[in-house]
BARO-255886 format. One record per residue (C-alpha): x, y, z. Coordinates in steps of 0.02 Angstrom, whole numbers, padded with zeros to 5 digits, always signed. Last residue first. Layout:
// BARO-255886
XYZ
...
// end
This chain:
// BARO-255886
+03351+01958+03305
+03198+01883+03221
+03202+01715+03136
+03186+01696+02948
+03019+01646+02873
+02985+01494+02762
+02820+01475+02670
+02641+01417+02689
+02678+01231+02688
+02532+01111+02721
+02473+01086+02543
+02302+01140+02600
+02280+01267+02463
+02378+01221+02309
+02556+01167+02276
+02623+01314+02179
+02505+01454+02220
+02491+01383+02395
+02678+01406+02414
+02667+01579+02492
+02847+01634+02527
+02932+01697+02691
+02981+01871+02740
+03149+01900+02824
+03154+01904+03014
+03129+02068+03099
+03276+02155+03181
+03303+02123+03364
+03235+02234+03500
+03341+02257+03660
+03406+02420+03598
+03332+02475+03437
+03411+02469+03267
+03451+02290+03219
+03441+02266+03033
+03296+02170+02959
+03321+02002+02879
+03326+01994+02691
+03170+01952+02590
+03080+01809+02502
+03150+01653+02580
+03201+01739+02742
+03363+01808+02811
+03389+01809+02999
+03358+01969+03093
+03496+02087+03146
+03547+02121+03326
+03534+02285+03418
+03560+02202+03586
+03741+02231+03620
+03725+02417+03605
+03889+02507+03586
+03925+02424+03423
+03766+02497+03355
+03653+02380+03259
+03683+02204+03194
+03669+02169+03009
+03520+02077+02932
+03538+01902+02867
+03558+01873+02681
+03417+01806+02577
+03356+01634+02524
+03384+01481+02416
+03427+01547+02243
+03611+01573+02286
+03650+01522+02462
+03624+01665+02584
+03764+01765+02664
+03768+01787+02853
+03733+01952+02937
+03862+02086+02958
+03923+02148+03128
+03864+02306+03210
+03851+02226+03380
+03755+02074+03310
+03732+01986+03141
+03577+01894+03077
+03598+01721+03004
+03606+01706+02815
+03473+01613+02716
+03513+01444+02646
+03671+01464+02749
+03806+01585+02801
+03841+01627+02981
+03797+01791+03065
+03943+01897+03128
+03950+01934+03314
+04061+01784+03351
+04186+01829+03220
+04185+02005+03281
+04231+01961+03457
+04160+02093+03570
+04011+01986+03589
+03824+01995+03563
+03802+01831+03471
+03788+01801+03283
+03641+01706+03210
+03661+01532+03138
+03650+01506+02952
+03497+01421+02879
+03515+01246+02809
+03564+01223+02628
+03451+01143+02501
+03515+01010+02381
+03415+00930+02239
+03513+00786+02163
+03407+00650+02240
+03326+00746+02380
+03463+00829+02487
+03463+00936+02645
+03629+01027+02665
+03697+01087+02832
+03683+01268+02892
+03838+01375+02930
+03903+01392+03105
+03892+01541+03224
+04062+01598+03291
+04110+01538+03460
+04069+01606+03632
+03886+01600+03590
+03850+01600+03404
+03696+01516+03336
+03706+01341+03266
+03682+01310+03079
+03528+01222+03015
+03518+01033+03011
+03524+00924+02855
+03395+00792+02807
+03462+00677+02671
+03344+00583+02554
+03417+00456+02433
+03307+00400+02288
+03270+00221+02241
+03214+00158+02069
+03115+00262+01949
+03083+00443+01915
+03237+00484+01815
+03147+00612+01716
+02997+00725+01747
+03057+00820+01899
+02971+00981+01945
+03026+01126+02053
+03052+01190+02228
+03207+01239+02329
+03206+01313+02505
+03358+01350+02611
+03329+01355+02797
+03291+01525+02868
+03431+01617+02950
+03448+01619+03139
+03419+01781+03229
+03558+01892+03283
+03624+01913+03461
+03596+01889+03647
+03660+01715+03614
+03646+01691+03426
+03491+01617+03349
+03495+01443+03272
+03488+01419+03086
+03335+01345+03000
+03334+01167+02932
+03325+01141+02744
+03163+01144+02648
+03154+01040+02489
+02990+01062+02394
+02964+00940+02251
+02841+00919+02112
+02868+00744+02050
+02804+00696+01878
+02784+00532+01787
+02751+00415+01932
+02684+00254+01854
+02769+00145+01984
+02809+00215+02154
+02983+00290+02181
+03074+00194+02316
+03131+00320+02444
+03290+00311+02547
+03308+00394+02717
+03365+00549+02810
+03236+00615+02929
+03080+00719+02915
+03026+00660+02740
+02851+00711+02682
+02767+00627+02529
+02612+00720+02471
+02526+00628+02325
+02451+00737+02188
+02301+00734+02074
+02286+00866+01940
+02127+00929+01858
+02103+00972+01674
+01952+01034+01578
+01816+00955+01471
+01645+00994+01396
+01502+00875+01352
+01333+00878+01266
+01163+00958+01286
+01091+00825+01402
+01236+00869+01515
+01412+00797+01528
+01556+00880+01619
+01719+00789+01586
+01871+00817+01697
+02028+00752+01615
+02163+00696+01736
+02335+00767+01770
+02450+00677+01890
+02443+00556+02035
+02361+00391+02001
+02188+00312+02008
+02109+00462+02086
+01986+00463+02230
+01830+00559+02182
+01821+00749+02183
+01670+00819+02271
+01575+00931+02153
+01518+01111+02158
+01423+01181+02009
+01422+01350+01928
+01331+01426+01778
+01171+01321+01778
+01175+01249+01952
+01199+01094+02056
+01281+01097+02229
+01341+00928+02290
+01379+00847+02122
+01470+00686+02165
+01615+00644+02050
+01619+00492+01938
+01784+00403+01904
+01844+00368+01727
+01947+00526+01715
+01867+00639+01841
+01687+00623+01780
+01548+00749+01807
+01363+00724+01765
+01276+00890+01739
+01088+00914+01753
+01112+01102+01731
+01285+01158+01673
+01226+01264+01528
+01369+01390+01552
+01536+01390+01642
+01607+01370+01818
+01671+01214+01904
+01701+01222+02093
+01795+01077+02170
+01765+01021+02350
+01907+00897+02379
+01862+00724+02440
+01991+00638+02332
+02126+00519+02398
+02241+00580+02260
+02252+00751+02337
+02198+00900+02238
+02257+01011+02100
+02154+01133+01997
+02062+01215+02140
+01957+01280+02064
+01894+01246+01888
+01857+01380+01758
+01767+01430+01599
+01684+01265+01558
+01551+01260+01420
+01393+01155+01410
+01300+01113+01248
+01129+01193+01223
+00985+01084+01285
+00834+01021+01188
+00696+00958+01302
+00578+00814+01266
+00405+00778+01339
+00338+00952+01304
+00167+00882+01259
+00171+00701+01200
+00063+00695+01045
-00018+00541+00970
-00061+00501+00790
-00183+00374+00719
-00206+00187+00709
-00084+00163+00565
+00043+00252+00674
+00114+00430+00680
+00212+00487+00833
+00216+00670+00888
+00342+00737+01015
+00307+00911+01081
+00456+01022+01121
+00547+01093+01274
+00686+01220+01238
+00846+01242+01140
+00831+01255+00951
+00817+01094+00854
+00925+00963+00770
+00838+00796+00739
+00823+00660+00871
+00862+00480+00823
+00717+00361+00852
+00663+00207+00950
+00480+00164+00979
+00410+00088+01139
+00240+00033+01203
+00180-00090+01070
+00357-00154+01042
+00525-00092+00980
+00454+00000+00830
+00587+00090+00729
+00607+00273+00682
+00787+00298+00624
+00764+00482+00586
+00662+00616+00672
+00558+00742+00575
+00552+00920+00640
+00385+00984+00708
+00449+01008+00885
+00516+00831+00880
+00429+00729+00746
+00401+00542+00733
+00359+00429+00586
+00305+00254+00540
+00234+00182+00701
+00164+00010+00659
+00128-00035+00839
+00133+00119+00952
-00021+00064+01046
+00034+00147+01209
+00174+00266+01254
+00363+00279+01274
+00478+00357+01144
+00654+00287+01160
+00796+00403+01115
+00957+00397+01013
+01026+00575+01014
+01078+00642+00844
+01013+00816+00880
+01126+00969+00873
+01018+01050+01007
+01084+00921+01129
+00970+00802+01226
+00833+00790+01353
+00704+00663+01413
+00817+00514+01388
+00701+00426+01372
+00543+00506+01304
+00375+00510+01392
+00188+00481+01381
+00150+00466+01195
-00022+00392+01166
-00113+00288+01033
-00275+00222+01105
-00265+00041+01156
-00265-00084+01018
-00394-00205+00951
-00331-00348+00842
-00462-00444+00742
-00417-00619+00685
-00514-00714+00552
-00598-00883+00550
-00708-00992+00440
-00837-01121+00489
-00941-01240+00382
-01113-01316+00403
-01222-01458+00340
-01360-01504+00218
-01506-01412+00297
-01408-01251+00296
-01275-01174+00405
-01132-01048+00393
-01020-01038+00546
-00923-00875+00556
-00777-00863+00677
-00686-00715+00755
-00523-00744+00849
-00501-00585+00950
-00336-00504+00998
-00352-00375+01136
-00403-00199+01179
-00580-00180+01247
-00742-00117+01169
-00751-00223+01012
-00898-00161+00909
-00991-00277+00790
-01081-00247+00626
-01165-00388+00529
-01180-00467+00358
-01257-00642+00357
-01351-00626+00194
-01532-00613+00139
-01583-00545+00307
-01739-00437+00294
-01843-00561+00195
-01776-00706+00297
-01612-00797+00329
-01581-00825+00513
-01440-00728+00597
-01356-00800+00752
-01252-00688+00866
-01119-00739+00993
-01034-00611+01107
-00905-00672+01235
-00762-00574+01158
-00714-00702+01026
-00836-00630+00899
-00934-00791+00873
-01049-00764+00725
-01180-00894+00681
-01256-00883+00507
-01419-00957+00449
-01495-01021+00287
-01331-01040+00194
-01348-01048+00005
-01194-01133-00066
-01077-00987-00035
-01018-00884+00113
-00953-00709+00075
-01028-00623+00227
-00959-00448+00259
-00916-00413+00441
-00920-00225+00470
-00802-00183+00614
-00820-00052+00751
-00667-00032+00864
-00683+00045+01038
-00535+00024+01050
-00403+00070+00921
-00385-00027+00761
-00361-00195+00677
-00436-00304+00543
-00506-00168+00431
-00519-00167+00241
-00602-00010+00171
-00781-00047+00116
-00828+00137+00098
-01014+00101+00115
-01036-00057+00222
-00914+00002+00355
-00733-00017+00412
-00715-00185+00327
-00690-00368+00373
-00709-00510+00249
-00808-00671+00257
-00808-00854+00208
-00908-01010+00252
-00939-01143+00121
-01115-01211+00132
-01153-01399+00140
-01195-01457-00035
-01347-01381-00115
-01521-01452-00143
-01613-01427-00306
-01800-01446-00282
-01906-01441-00441
-02095-01444-00426
-02110-01306-00298
-02279-01266-00379
-02333-01362-00533
-02424-01237-00639
-02524-01308-00785
-02582-01194-00922
-02722-01187-01048
-02754-01128-01224
-02901-01134-01342
-02972-01143-01518
-02829-01179-01637
-02724-01269-01506
-02629-01198-01357
-02510-01247-01218
-02445-01153-01064
-02325-01248-00953
-02279-01178-00781
-02138-01240-00668
-02118-01191-00486
-01938-01194-00425
-01852-01237-00261
-01669-01186-00249
-01491-01224-00301
-01459-01189-00484
-01562-01271-00619
-01522-01342-00791
-01664-01360-00917
-01717-01493-01043
-01857-01468-01169
-01998-01583-01225
-02118-01488-01337
-01985-01370-01394
-02033-01193-01430
-02189-01115-01503
-02183-00965-01385
-02035-00925-01272
-01932-01048-01168
-01928-00936-01017
-01792-00922-00885
-01821-00821-00728
-01795-00971-00616
-01973-01039-00626
-01950-01143-00784
-02085-01051-00881
-02122-01159-01034
-02228-01106-01182
-02289-01244-01295
-02382-01234-01462
-02486-01352-01570
-02590-01446-01443
-02715-01567-01520
-02820-01574-01365
-02705-01662-01242
-02545-01614-01147
-02419-01746-01091
-02260-01645-01125
-02099-01718-01054
-01969-01611-00961
-01788-01665-00937
-01708-01586-00782
-01524-01539-00769
-01465-01503-00590
-01321-01378-00570
-01138-01366-00620
-01035-01457-00490
-01168-01549-00394
-01326-01452-00366
-01412-01592-00274
-01570-01681-00331
-01757-01669-00343
-01878-01666-00490
-01781-01786-00598
-01861-01800-00724
-02001-01681-00764
-02184-01714-00801
-02312-01624-00908
-02495-01581-00932
-02584-01439-01018
-02761-01468-01083
-02800-01394-01255
-02987-01407-01270
-03090-01522-01392
-03222-01408-01462
-03390-01333-01423
-03489-01192-01502
-03664-01145-01437
-03779-01026-01532
-03764-01104-01703
-03940-01038-01742
-04035-00957-01601
-04223-01000-01608
-04355-00911-01503
-04530-00984-01495
-04694-00907-01433
-04847-00984-01352
-05025-00930-01307
-05124-00820-01190
-05139-00957-01059
-04948-00957-01051
-04811-01034-01158
-04625-01007-01195
-04539-01109-01329
-04349-01099-01322
-04236-01162-01461
-04045-01185-01465
-03935-01214-01618
-03772-01309-01582
-03603-01296-01669
-03492-01448-01630
-03376-01538-01511
-03452-01677-01409
-03493-01685-01226
-03609-01537-01211
-03675-01513-01037
-03841-01425-01007
-03901-01311-00872
-04083-01260-00856
-04165-01093-00817
-04355-01112-00841
-04348-01299-00831
-04437-01399-00966
-04275-01473-01039
-04219-01548-01204
-04062-01621-01286
-04038-01786-01203
-04017-01860-01374
-03993-01781-01543
-03915-01622-01477
-03981-01451-01522
-04018-01389-01347
-04207-01393-01365
-04293-01304-01222
-04479-01306-01181
-04545-01182-01058
-04705-01164-00959
-04797-01025-00867
-04741-00881-00973
-04762-00714-00889
-04773-00589-01028
-04584-00584-01062
-04453-00718-01098
-04277-00691-01029
-04245-00872-00979
-04065-00906-00927
-03966-01053-00994
-03811-01117-00903
-03689-01210-01013
-03580-01356-00959
-03442-01393-01086
-03365-01566-01090
-03295-01517-01206
-03199-01359-01237
-03282-01195-01240
-03412-01084-01320
-03568-00987-01274
-03527-00989-01088
-03653-00939-01036
-03827-00934-01108
-03959-00804-01147
-04147-00813-01174
-04302-00744-01262
-04480-00804-01298
-04615-00671-01308
-04758-00733-01200
-04943-00729-01253
-05040-00581-01179
-05181-00627-01056
-05355-00566-01111
-05462-00413-01074
-05644-00353-01099
-05706-00173-01111
-05889-00112-01102
-05963+00052-01163
-06146+00102-01143
-06242+00252-01212
-06387+00371-01173
-06442+00490-01310
-06395+00656-01387
-06207+00649-01359
-06119+00753-01487
-05954+00654-01463
-05912+00493-01368
-05723+00458-01360
-05633+00289-01352
-05462+00234-01289
-05357+00075-01284
-05454-00009-01423
-05456-00196-01452
-05603-00200-01574
-05758-00085-01584
-05886-00219-01554
-06068-00151-01557
-06177-00178-01404
-06192+00012-01374
-06002+00020-01378
-05911-00146-01359
-05719-00137-01332
-05626-00298-01366
-05477-00406-01309
-05373-00269-01228
-05204-00343-01176
-05138-00433-01022
-04967-00467-00947
-04978-00311-00841
-05159-00259-00817
-05253-00189-00968
-05293-00003-00980
-05447+00069-01074
-05454+00256-01077
-05624+00344-01103
-05671+00513-01178
-05840+00604-01156
-05919+00734-01272
-06069+00853-01259
-06218+00874-01376
-06340+00864-01233
-06249+00864-01071
-06155+00708-01013
-06185+00613-00853
-06058+00471-00814
-06112+00304-00752
-05973+00180-00700
-05793+00192-00750
-05693+00343-00799
-05580+00264-00844
-05588+00086-00899
-05489-00052-00809
-05403-00219-00840
-05380-00397-00783
-05566-00433-00759
-05701-00349-00866
-05726-00163-00879
-05888-00059-00872
-05938+00115-00931
-06120+00177-00922
-06149+00338-01019
-06294+00448-00963
-06389+00587-01049
-06434+00764-01003
-06562+00884-01081
-06531+01065-01041
-06660+01153-00929
-06783+01289-00980
-06891+01414-00885
-07042+01509-00957
-07122+01667-00885
-07288+01745-00936
-07351+01914-00889
-07521+01991-00917
-07592+02166-00940
-07781+02192-00919
-07896+02230-01060
// end
């Protein structure tokens, strides 16, 4: 038997499911789906928005409004079909406002879902209480509690929403008022306004805001009064009842006008320290502080120096304050004119601007170290000077003469130049080394001490601290020709009368004195009378008698007698003056004695004549006189008058006729003859310059030689 094979193949049985969906929805998966024997297949049924599943039919059997379905253990073919229907709306709404005073207009807003296509509103009022608009408005005219209904409808059906007591209305509180008066002037104490409430709605409380910072507070008067200051004021009234409140603001309702402003201001150094200032040194800055009242709206400043400034009231200028700088010295009349709509007013003040305080010099510029010198301090802007110092030491008697001069008494201070400092309200000023303290002068000598009354004598004064000296001879000024510190030379002025005079040397350091004498030289050369001038208190006299003649080939003549002295009494009336001659010299006769010269009672004898060379002794002998004449040929000389001179010298050898003696002099005897043909020397004279001063004109009296 032959072998055989057999092969069998198998396939699984498959079945179909046909899924369909009506309009307005879908089934997934849709169409024909193949499912293996015994397998499963799930379906989801989804309606469109606003629709719902109406029914699901499986194999011609209704399964109801399913949203999913699953075939299990499929062993045959199947069908599944879904149908859909629009969903009825769900009515819903809101409204605003939900409450308020009548008339109250309410806006209703439909919030219904599922696409309603029609709406029916019932607003709860008996008449005019419905609407078919989707979002209507409705006005309630009467107070009450209102229930609102909304019925929303589409092809799927209708739905109603009812809100009980949804809208609440009431009569509102409505603020209203008037005031009397609303305009007026401030007067003396302000404007009083009476307010009247005209509010409606059963108002039970009033709250007034008067616009000037004053509030009446809650539950206050219904009809208050209020007093206003100058200004414009907005008034607000807030009223309330049980259900509501309201306010009424009347802007700029009250207008209180002022009188014309009153101008006033003060002047200060600045706006911080506020120290009063109405004067000072240029450049002077002044803060002008506005004190004007009655509400100015602008300020016009005229500073008196050509500058005018107007300030207008605004947010940055509430007042008329201002700074101004005066650059030049002077007196400025500053005015402030305050203005508003009702008038203007002007006030004035004076500002005085000084030059800088200076000290430029002092007159006199020097004074004694002891102080006490009245001086004038020169400078600028010295007004109000209250003190002065010299080298740091306070002066006394400080007094303002004017703006450029101050008087003072110098204090004591050591010698030297010092600073002078003056203190004023506008500051201090220093004059550097403008005053010099000088030690007082001293006088140690004056030469010559006498001088002629006509003046013109060069007089040397020695001492210390003689610089800048002024010299007076009595009441007459002398001219300083050679200035110096320890010695000065002056030219004496003409005197008023003969006699002693006080010489005063004055320097800035003080004065010193000495004595100088004026004299008048009166010379008589012949006998006469002399009327003594008035006011002569002293006469210094010098009476010189005539000299004796010399002898022939013999002795010299004696000097005339000389007397000098001082008369202080009997100096009035007329005095007799006699001029006597000297004695004659011997020739063939004996020499004669000298004659007297007389001034008043003062008698001077003339010189004796000299003896001659003769064998006669009486001829050879010198004669007597003021001073004796010289003798000859061994004869004696003449004898001098007591106190007026000296004897003459004796002659020499008797064998020599020419050895004659000299005549006597004022200060010494004549010399004896001793050499042939050479006479003895005359007697020495006397220097009268020590008595009468240099230039007196008489140097002395000398006897003649033999």
